[in-house]
N, C-alpha and C positions, 0 to 999 in steps of 0.2 A: 504494500500500500504506500502511496506517495503521501507526503505531508503538505498541508496547506499552510498559509502564513500564520494561522492561529495555532498550529501545532497539533491539530486534531486529524487523525487519519481520515482520508476520503471515504465516503460511504457511511460514516457514522452520523447520526442525527446530532446537530449542534444548533445553537441559537446565535445567529449573527445579526448585528444591527442592520435593519432594513427600513427605509422610510417608504413603506408601501401601505396604502390604505386598503388594498385588496387583502394583504396578509393580516392586517389588524382586524378587518371585518371577519375574516375566516376564523381567526383565533377567538374572536368574541362570540360568534354564533355557530360556525361550522363544527368546531370541536365539541361544543355543548350538545349539539344534535347527535353527533356520533357517540358521545359518551352516554347519552340516554339510551340509545339502541344497544350499546355494549352492556349497559347495566341490566337491561331486560334479558339479554342473552345469558348473562352470568346468573341471573335469578332463576332462569328456566333450566340451565344446564348444570349448574353447580361448578365447583372448582376442583373436583377430584379428577384423577387420571382416568383415561379410557374414552372410547368412542361414545358419542351421544347419538341416540337414535331419535328420529322424528323431528330433527331440527333443520332439515334441508331447506325448507322455504324461508325460515328465519335467517339462515346463513346467506342465502341468496339475497334477501332483502337488505342485509347488512352490506353486502358487496355492492348492490345497486346504489345504496345511500352513499357509500364511500366514493363511488364513481361520480355520482351527481355532485357531491361536495367538491371534488377535485375539478370537475368541469366548471363549476360555478367560480371557483377561485381562479382558474386559468382565464376565463372570460373577463372577470374583473381586472385581473392583472394586465391583460391585453388592452382593455379599454383605458386603463390608467397609463400604460406605456404610450399609447397613441395620443393621449392628451398632452403628454410631456414633450412630445417631439414637434 
């Protein structure tokens, strides 16, 4: 792994200063929405080891919600970038 100027290996999640309204909005609302779904998933499936049966649709809905949140963030970021140029 190569090093960035911050000394953190590439590929690891890190918090870098970014003046982006899109990121601020996603952190304020998008993360909360995903956390709510994750909480429901944890309540239904528990935290023990092993495969969970009967959660296919719930898992799919989590994936769709994650994809939608990412798409929304990308659109907001694109709009913000277009406004700054």
